C-alpha positions as CSV (number, residue, x, y, z in Angstrom):
1,M,-160.2,21.0,60.6
2,A,-163.4,20.4,59.9
3,L,-164.4,17.3,57.9
4,N,-166.6,16.7,54.8
5,L,-169.7,15.7,56.8
6,A,-170.3,12.5,55.2
7,T,-166.5,11.2,55.3
8,M,-164.2,10.5,57.2
9,E,-160.1,10.8,56.5
10,A,-158.4,7.4,56.6
11,P,-155.5,7.3,59.4
12,T,-152.3,8.8,57.8
13,L,-148.9,10.0,58.4
14,V,-148.7,13.7,59.0
15,E,-146.5,15.6,57.1
16,N,-142.6,15.8,59.1
17,P,-140.7,18.7,59.3
18,R,-138.6,17.4,56.1
19,G,-141.5,17.5,54.2
20,E,-141.9,13.5,54.1
21,G,-145.0,12.3,53.5
22,K,-146.3,15.2,51.5
23,A,-147.4,13.0,48.9
24,R,-149.3,10.3,50.9
25,A,-150.9,13.3,52.8
26,V,-152.4,14.6,49.6
27,A,-153.0,11.5,48.2
28,R,-155.3,10.3,51.4
29,L,-158.3,8.3,50.7
30,R,-161.4,9.1,52.1
31,R,-164.1,6.6,53.0
32,P,-167.7,7.4,55.1
33,A,-167.9,7.7,58.7
34,R,-169.4,4.4,60.3
35,I,-171.3,5.5,62.7
36,L,-173.1,2.8,65.2
37,V,-176.5,3.4,66.4
38,V,-177.8,1.8,69.6
39,D,-181.4,2.3,70.6
40,D,-184.1,-0.4,71.8
41,E,-187.0,1.9,70.3
42,A,-187.5,0.3,67.1
43,H,-188.6,3.4,65.8
44,V,-186.0,6.0,67.3
45,R,-183.1,3.6,65.8
46,S,-184.5,4.0,62.5
47,M,-185.1,7.6,62.5
48,I,-181.5,8.2,63.7
49,G,-180.2,5.6,61.4
50,A,-182.3,7.0,58.1
51,T,-181.1,10.8,59.3
52,L,-177.2,10.0,59.0
53,E,-177.5,7.4,55.9
54,R,-179.2,11.0,54.1
55,Q,-175.7,12.6,55.1
56,G,-173.8,9.8,53.6
57,Y,-172.6,7.8,56.2
58,D,-171.8,4.2,56.9
59,V,-174.9,3.6,59.9
60,Q,-175.2,0.2,61.5
61,L,-178.0,-0.4,63.8
62,A,-178.1,-2.0,67.3
63,T,-181.0,-3.0,69.3
64,S,-179.1,-3.7,72.9
65,G,-176.1,-2.8,74.5
66,R,-175.1,-6.4,74.2
67,D,-175.4,-6.7,70.1
68,A,-173.5,-3.0,70.4
69,M,-170.5,-5.0,71.8
70,N,-170.7,-7.6,69.3
71,M,-170.7,-5.6,66.5
72,L,-168.1,-3.6,68.1
73,E,-165.8,-6.3,68.6
74,R,-166.1,-7.0,64.5
75,N,-165.8,-3.8,63.4
76,A,-164.5,-0.4,63.6
77,F,-166.4,2.2,64.1
78,D,-166.0,6.0,64.0
79,L,-169.0,7.2,66.6
80,V,-171.1,5.6,68.7
81,L,-174.9,6.8,69.6
82,T,-176.6,5.2,72.2
83,D,-179.7,5.4,74.7
84,I,-179.1,5.7,77.9
85,V,-182.4,3.4,79.4
86,M,-182.3,0.3,77.5
87,Q,-183.7,-3.2,79.0
88,E,-181.0,-5.0,77.9
89,K,-177.4,-3.8,79.2
90,S,-177.6,-0.1,79.9
91,G,-176.0,2.9,78.0
92,I,-174.0,3.5,80.6
93,A,-172.8,0.0,80.9
94,L,-172.2,0.0,77.4
95,L,-170.0,3.4,77.8
96,E,-168.3,2.1,80.0
97,R,-166.7,-0.5,78.5
98,I,-166.4,1.1,75.1
99,H,-164.2,3.9,77.6
100,A,-162.4,0.8,78.9
101,R,-161.6,-1.0,75.5
102,Q,-161.7,2.1,73.0
103,P,-160.7,5.7,74.5
104,N,-160.6,7.5,71.3
105,L,-163.9,6.3,70.1
106,P,-166.3,9.4,70.7
107,V,-169.8,8.0,72.1
108,V,-172.6,10.4,72.0
109,M,-175.2,9.4,74.4
110,V,-178.7,10.1,73.8
111,T,-181.9,9.7,76.5
112,A,-185.3,11.0,77.5
113,I,-184.3,11.9,80.9
114,H,-184.1,15.8,81.4
115,D,-182.1,15.3,84.5
116,I,-178.7,17.6,84.6
117,R,-177.2,15.0,86.7
118,V,-177.7,12.3,84.3
119,A,-175.6,14.5,81.8
120,I,-172.6,15.3,83.8
121,D,-172.4,11.7,85.3
122,S,-172.2,10.4,81.5
123,M,-169.1,12.8,80.9
124,R,-167.5,12.3,83.6
125,R,-167.9,8.1,82.4
126,G,-166.2,9.4,79.0
127,A,-169.3,10.2,76.8
128,Y,-168.2,13.1,74.5
129,D,-171.6,14.6,74.1
130,Y,-175.3,14.3,75.4
131,L,-179.1,14.4,73.2
132,L,-182.5,15.1,74.9
133,K,-185.2,13.7,73.0
134,P,-187.0,14.7,71.3
135,F,-184.2,16.7,69.1
136,E,-184.6,18.3,65.8
137,R,-182.3,16.4,63.2
138,E,-180.0,19.4,63.0
139,H,-179.2,18.8,66.4
140,L,-178.2,15.2,65.9
141,V,-176.4,16.1,62.5
142,S,-174.9,18.8,64.7
143,A,-173.5,16.7,67.4
144,V,-172.5,14.0,65.0
145,Q,-170.3,16.6,63.0
146,R,-168.8,17.7,66.0
147,A,-168.4,14.0,67.5
148,L,-166.5,13.2,64.7
149,D,-163.9,16.4,64.0
150,H,-163.2,15.4,68.0
151,R,-161.9,12.0,67.0
152,Q,-160.3,13.1,63.5
153,A,-158.3,15.6,65.7
154,L,-157.5,12.9,68.0
155,Q,-156.2,10.9,65.2
156,E,-153.9,13.6,63.5
157,N,-152.4,14.2,67.4
158,Y,-151.6,10.9,67.3
159,N,-150.2,10.9,63.7
160,Y,-148.3,13.8,64.7
161,Q,-146.8,12.4,67.8
162,Q,-145.7,9.4,66.2
163,S,-144.3,11.1,63.2
164,L,-142.5,13.0,65.5
165,E,-141.2,10.1,67.7
166,Q,-139.9,8.6,64.1
167,V,-138.2,12.0,63.5
168,V,-136.8,11.9,67.0
169,R,-135.5,8.4,66.9
170,A,-134.4,8.9,62.9
171,R,-131.8,12.0,64.1
172,T,-130.5,10.8,67.3
173,D,-129.3,7.4,65.5
174,M,-127.8,9.9,63.2
175,L,-126.4,11.6,66.4
176,R,-125.3,8.6,67.7
177,Q,-123.8,7.9,64.8
178,A,-121.8,10.7,63.9
179,M,-120.6,10.4,67.9
180,E,-119.0,6.9,67.5
181,E,-117.5,8.2,64.1
182,L,-116.2,11.3,66.0
183,E,-114.8,8.9,68.8
184,H,-113.5,6.0,66.4
185,S,-111.3,9.4,64.8
186,Y,-110.0,10.5,68.1
187,D,-108.7,6.9,68.7
188,V,-107.1,6.7,65.7
189,T,-105.8,9.2,66.7
190,L,-104.7,8.2,69.8
191,E,-102.7,5.4,68.2
192,A,-101.0,7.6,65.3
193,L,-99.5,9.4,69.0
194,G,-98.8,6.1,70.1
195,D,-97.0,5.1,67.2
196,A,-95.1,8.4,67.3
197,L,-94.0,7.8,71.1
198,D,-92.9,3.9,69.4
199,L,-90.1,5.8,67.0
200,K,-89.0,8.8,69.9
201,D,-88.5,5.4,72.1
202,S,-87.2,2.2,70.3
203,E,-87.5,0.2,73.9
204,T,-91.2,1.0,74.2
205,E,-92.2,-0.5,70.8
206,G,-95.7,-2.4,70.8
207,H,-95.8,-1.8,75.2
208,S,-98.6,0.7,74.7
209,K,-100.8,-1.7,72.7
210,R,-100.3,-4.9,74.6
211,V,-100.0,-2.9,78.4
212,T,-103.7,-1.4,77.4
213,A,-105.0,-5.3,76.1
214,Y,-103.7,-6.4,79.4
215,T,-105.5,-3.5,81.1
216,I,-109.0,-3.7,79.3
217,A,-108.7,-7.9,80.3
218,L,-108.0,-7.2,83.8
219,A,-110.9,-4.5,83.9
220,R,-113.0,-6.8,82.3
221,A,-112.8,-9.7,84.9
222,M,-113.3,-6.7,87.3
223,G,-116.7,-6.1,86.4
224,I,-116.3,-2.7,85.5
225,A,-118.3,-1.1,83.1
226,A,-117.5,-0.5,79.7
227,A,-117.8,3.1,79.3
228,E,-115.2,3.5,81.9
229,I,-113.3,0.7,80.3
230,K,-112.8,3.0,77.3
231,V,-111.7,6.0,79.7
232,I,-109.2,3.3,81.6
233,A,-107.8,2.2,78.1
234,R,-107.2,5.3,76.4
235,G,-105.3,6.6,79.9
236,A,-103.5,3.2,79.8
237,F,-102.6,3.7,75.9
238,L,-100.9,7.1,76.7
239,H,-99.7,6.6,80.3
240,D,-96.0,7.6,78.6
241,I,-97.0,10.1,76.5
242,G,-95.4,12.5,78.7
243,K,-92.4,11.1,77.2
244,M,-92.3,13.2,74.2
245,A,-91.4,16.2,76.4
246,I,-87.9,14.0,77.7
247,P,-84.6,15.0,76.0
248,D,-83.2,12.0,74.2
249,E,-80.2,12.2,75.9
250,I,-82.1,10.9,78.7
251,L,-84.8,9.0,77.1
252,R,-82.7,7.2,75.2
253,K,-80.0,7.1,77.3
254,P,-78.1,3.2,77.2
255,G,-77.4,3.3,80.6
256,T,-78.5,4.2,84.1
257,L,-79.5,7.3,84.7
258,S,-78.2,9.3,87.2
259,P,-80.2,10.7,90.0
260,E,-80.9,14.0,88.8
261,E,-82.2,12.3,84.9
262,Q,-84.3,9.8,86.9
263,E,-85.8,13.0,88.2
264,V,-86.4,14.3,85.3
265,M,-87.6,10.8,83.6
266,R,-90.6,11.2,86.3
267,E,-91.5,14.2,85.2
268,H,-93.4,12.5,82.2
269,C,-96.0,11.9,84.4
270,T,-97.1,15.5,84.7
271,R,-96.1,16.2,81.3
272,G,-98.4,13.6,79.8
273,Y,-100.9,14.8,82.3
274,H,-100.6,18.4,81.8
275,M,-100.8,17.5,78.2
276,L,-103.9,15.9,77.5
277,R,-106.7,17.0,80.8
278,K,-107.4,20.5,78.5
279,I,-108.1,17.8,76.1
280,P,-112.0,17.3,76.5
281,F,-112.7,13.2,75.6
282,L,-108.7,12.9,77.6
283,S,-109.4,14.8,80.7
284,E,-110.2,11.6,82.9
285,A,-107.7,9.3,81.1
286,A,-105.3,12.0,82.0
287,E,-105.8,11.2,85.7
288,I,-104.5,7.6,85.3
289,V,-101.8,9.7,83.3
290,F,-101.0,11.3,85.9
291,S,-100.8,8.5,88.9
292,H,-99.5,5.6,86.5
293,H,-96.7,5.1,89.0
294,E,-98.5,5.4,92.4
295,H,-97.7,2.5,94.5
296,Y,-100.8,0.8,96.4
297,D,-98.7,1.8,100.2
298,G,-97.9,5.4,98.8
299,R,-94.5,4.7,97.6
300,G,-94.9,6.0,94.5
301,Y,-95.2,8.9,92.4
302,P,-95.2,11.9,91.6
303,S,-97.7,12.6,94.8
304,E,-97.1,9.6,96.9
305,L,-100.5,8.5,97.2
306,R,-101.8,5.5,98.8
307,G,-104.7,2.9,98.3
308,S,-107.9,3.9,97.3
309,E,-106.4,7.2,96.6
310,I,-105.4,6.1,93.6
311,Q,-107.8,6.0,91.4
312,I,-109.4,2.2,90.0
313,G,-107.8,2.5,86.4
314,S,-104.4,3.4,87.6
315,R,-104.2,0.4,89.8
316,I,-105.3,-1.8,87.2
317,F,-103.1,-0.9,85.0
318,A,-100.2,-0.7,87.2
319,V,-100.7,-4.7,87.3
320,A,-101.1,-4.7,83.5
321,D,-97.8,-2.5,83.0
322,A,-95.7,-4.8,85.3
323,L,-96.8,-8.1,83.3
324,D,-95.8,-6.4,80.4
325,A,-92.4,-5.0,81.3
326,I,-91.3,-9.1,83.1
327,T,-92.4,-10.7,80.0
328,S,-90.5,-8.5,77.1
329,D,-86.8,-8.4,76.4
330,R,-84.8,-5.4,78.6
331,P,-81.2,-4.2,77.5
332,Y,-79.8,-5.3,81.1
333,R,-82.2,-8.4,81.1
334,R,-84.3,-11.1,79.3
335,A,-88.0,-11.7,79.3
336,R,-89.4,-13.9,81.7
337,N,-92.7,-16.0,81.2
338,F,-96.1,-15.3,82.2
339,D,-95.5,-17.9,85.4
340,A,-92.3,-15.8,86.8
341,A,-94.4,-12.7,86.2
342,R,-97.6,-14.2,88.6
343,E,-95.3,-15.0,91.0
344,E,-93.5,-11.2,91.2
345,I,-97.0,-9.5,91.1
346,L,-98.3,-11.9,93.9
347,R,-94.7,-10.6,95.5
348,C,-95.5,-7.2,95.7
349,C,-99.1,-7.5,96.2
350,G,-100.0,-4.9,98.9
351,T,-97.1,-2.9,98.3
352,Q,-97.3,-1.7,95.0
353,F,-100.2,-3.6,93.8
354,D,-103.7,-3.4,95.0
355,P,-104.8,-6.6,96.3
356,G,-108.1,-6.6,94.9
357,V,-106.3,-6.1,91.4
358,V,-103.8,-9.1,92.2
359,E,-106.7,-11.6,93.4
360,A,-108.7,-10.9,90.1
361,F,-105.4,-10.9,87.6
362,L,-104.4,-14.9,89.5
363,K,-107.7,-16.2,88.3
364,I,-106.5,-15.3,84.7
365,H,-105.5,-18.0,82.4
366,N,-101.9,-17.7,81.2
367,D,-103.3,-18.4,77.4
368,L,-105.3,-15.0,77.5
369,W,-101.7,-13.2,77.9
370,H,-100.2,-15.3,75.3
371,E,-103.1,-14.9,73.2
372,L,-103.3,-11.4,73.5
373,R,-99.3,-10.8,73.1
374,S,-99.5,-12.9,69.8
375,E,-101.8,-10.9,68.4
376,I,-100.6,-8.0,68.9
377,T,-96.9,-8.6,68.0
378,G,-97.5,-10.9,65.1
379,Q,-100.3,-8.9,63.6
380,S,-100.2,-5.5,64.6
381,K,-101.2,-4.1,61.4
382,R,-105.0,-5.5,62.2
383,F,-104.9,-4.9,65.7
384,S,-107.0,-2.1,67.0
385,T,-106.4,-1.2,70.2
386,F,-109.6,0.6,71.5
387,P,-112.8,-1.7,70.9
388,I,-114.0,-3.5,74.5
389,A,-115.2,-6.1,72.8
390,I,-112.4,-8.3,74.1
391,T,-113.3,-12.4,74.0
392,P,-114.5,-13.1,77.6
393,V,-111.8,-13.8,80.5
394,P,-110.8,-17.5,80.6
395,V,-110.8,-17.9,84.3
396,A,-108.7,-20.3,86.5
397,I,-110.1,-23.0,88.4
């Protein structure tokens, strides 16, 4: 894109792919290109200046490299023409300082030294072009035009990149927001599944939300990353989803289950796993559903996993599940307090429960468990299971 010889386009945003900025692109202001001419010979300096002013440029004259640097610090220029050999501060030194501070400002070297090595050295140091004295006026004008075209191309490329980055940032934000909304809709669906399970098994009413809140608090206390806590929370909330496939006569039986019925009840781990594993955003949570009844010593079910073979989410859940079971009413016994739950969980440390998880559990004040239980039980209409921004965990001293 060629410039009008006498003007430089002021920097503007390039029109982006959606057409934004078009009005500004049409209405871009033009101003005379500002050129700094540096030469310690008055007649050369005046001749170059007069030639360029006749072309409509805004020309400023400097008598030395030092004078030029002072002017560059006070004003913005579109191009610098400088002699190489000057009594005070050489053109090469000026070129290096300009290139270090304003790498996109083109510099044209003007000299009477007819040595190709000088020209090559100037180009290596950042000069855009090279003019040999004496030169024809049209050669000067042509060199200036090329240099200004080059600067304009650099500016347009920069503007385009800035505009493109803005578009990418905007679309990335839109995608992130869409993903968050989709994730929220998933979690609303999960809560609906949990409510459906509560309707089928009244004994577990509120259990899924409580055990999820306890699991999240424990995971936070252990320093688990937020992204992993989301997976663990979903697995904790859906741990009993497989019970929806258990016959009502077994699930709701008021008395003790027979050995055969117990075997059917134990199938809820595997059934829940198969229900969830084909759902992409629940595939990791499905592993917790599968192994939430495994014991640290290998005496659990369905696979008799032991120690670190059981994923960390399931080991954390096991403690949270026991905490809720001990502190909740059951048809065959009354709820016990949180101190009793601490004693029971400590007693089973190393057998049913991971010692590392138990250690983290014992450092948490009972006040937190009371607070979470109260919030879920008394304010269930506004309690949300899945947000990870839970109050910092109080630690016992």
